[in-house]
C-alpha positions as CSV (number, residue, x, y, z in Angstrom):
1,M,0.0,0.0,0.0
2,E,1.4,3.4,-1.0
3,L,1.8,6.0,1.7
4,E,-0.4,8.4,-0.1
5,N,-3.3,6.0,-0.2
6,L,-2.7,5.1,3.4
7,F,-3.0,8.7,4.5
8,E,-6.0,9.3,2.4
9,E,-7.7,6.4,4.3
10,Y,-6.3,7.5,7.7
11,G,-6.1,11.2,7.3
12,E,-8.0,11.8,10.6
13,C,-6.9,10.0,13.7
14,Y,-9.3,11.1,16.4
15,D,-9.5,7.9,18.4
16,R,-6.9,5.5,19.7
17,F,-8.1,2.5,17.7
18,T,-7.6,4.4,14.4
19,F,-4.2,5.7,15.5
20,D,-3.0,2.3,16.6
21,N,-4.2,0.6,13.3
22,L,-2.4,3.2,11.2
23,F,0.7,2.9,13.4
24,R,0.8,-0.9,13.0
25,K,0.4,-0.5,9.2
26,L,3.4,1.8,9.1
27,L,5.4,-0.6,11.2
28,G,4.5,-3.4,8.8
29,L,5.8,-1.3,5.9
30,G,9.2,-1.2,7.7
31,Y,9.1,2.1,9.5
32,T,10.5,2.5,13.0
33,H,8.4,3.7,15.8
34,E,9.9,7.2,15.6
35,E,9.4,7.3,11.8
36,A,5.8,6.1,12.1
37,K,5.1,8.8,14.7
38,D,6.6,11.5,12.6
39,L,4.7,10.4,9.4
40,I,1.5,10.5,11.3
41,L,2.2,13.9,12.9
42,Y,3.0,15.3,9.4
43,N,0.1,13.7,7.5
44,C,-2.8,13.3,9.8
45,S,-5.3,15.4,11.7
46,L,-5.1,14.3,15.4
47,S,-7.3,14.7,18.5
48,A,-6.1,15.8,21.9
49,I,-6.6,12.3,23.3
50,I,-4.1,11.0,20.7
51,F,-1.6,13.7,21.6
52,Q,-1.9,12.9,25.3
53,E,-2.3,9.2,25.4
54,R,-0.3,8.1,22.4
55,L,2.4,10.8,21.8
56,Y,3.0,12.8,24.9
57,N,3.0,9.7,27.2
58,K,5.1,7.9,24.6
59,H,2.6,5.0,24.4
60,Y,3.3,4.7,20.7
61,K,6.7,3.1,21.6
62,T,4.8,0.1,23.0
63,I,2.6,-0.6,20.0
64,K,3.6,-3.9,18.4
65,Q,2.9,-4.7,14.7
66,D,1.6,-8.2,15.5
67,D,-1.0,-7.2,18.1
68,L,-4.6,-6.9,17.0
69,I,-5.3,-4.4,19.7
70,S,-3.2,-2.6,22.3
71,E,-3.4,-3.8,25.9
72,D,-4.8,-0.5,27.2
73,L,-7.7,-0.6,24.7
74,K,-8.4,-4.3,25.6
75,K,-8.8,-3.2,29.2
76,M,-11.0,-0.3,28.2
77,I,-13.3,-2.6,26.2
78,I,-13.6,-5.0,29.1
79,E,-14.3,-2.3,31.6
80,T,-17.0,-0.7,29.3
81,F,-18.6,-4.1,28.7
82,N,-18.7,-5.0,32.4
83,A,-20.0,-1.5,33.3
84,N,-22.9,-2.0,30.9
85,L,-23.7,-5.6,31.9
86,P,-26.9,-5.9,34.0
87,K,-25.9,-6.6,37.6
88,H,-27.7,-9.9,37.8
89,M,-25.4,-11.3,35.1
90,L,-22.2,-10.5,37.0
91,N,-22.9,-13.1,39.8
């Protein structure tokens, strides 16, 4: 996949799932973590949550190409699911 096409598809990274998916694609194309971060900063519109949770806190350095989803997002999904599950189903 050409970079131009990739950034047309992922030009807006407002959530962590989108950012992580794009980041993994760039790692798969052979870019380092720093290069992938710089390419995203240059080519994408980003939200404040991406700047804080992925860039400022340097979480992008822990993203692995082979993971389907980042550990922190797995935890968030589980917590959200459990919070919305009727109480009688938790026992």
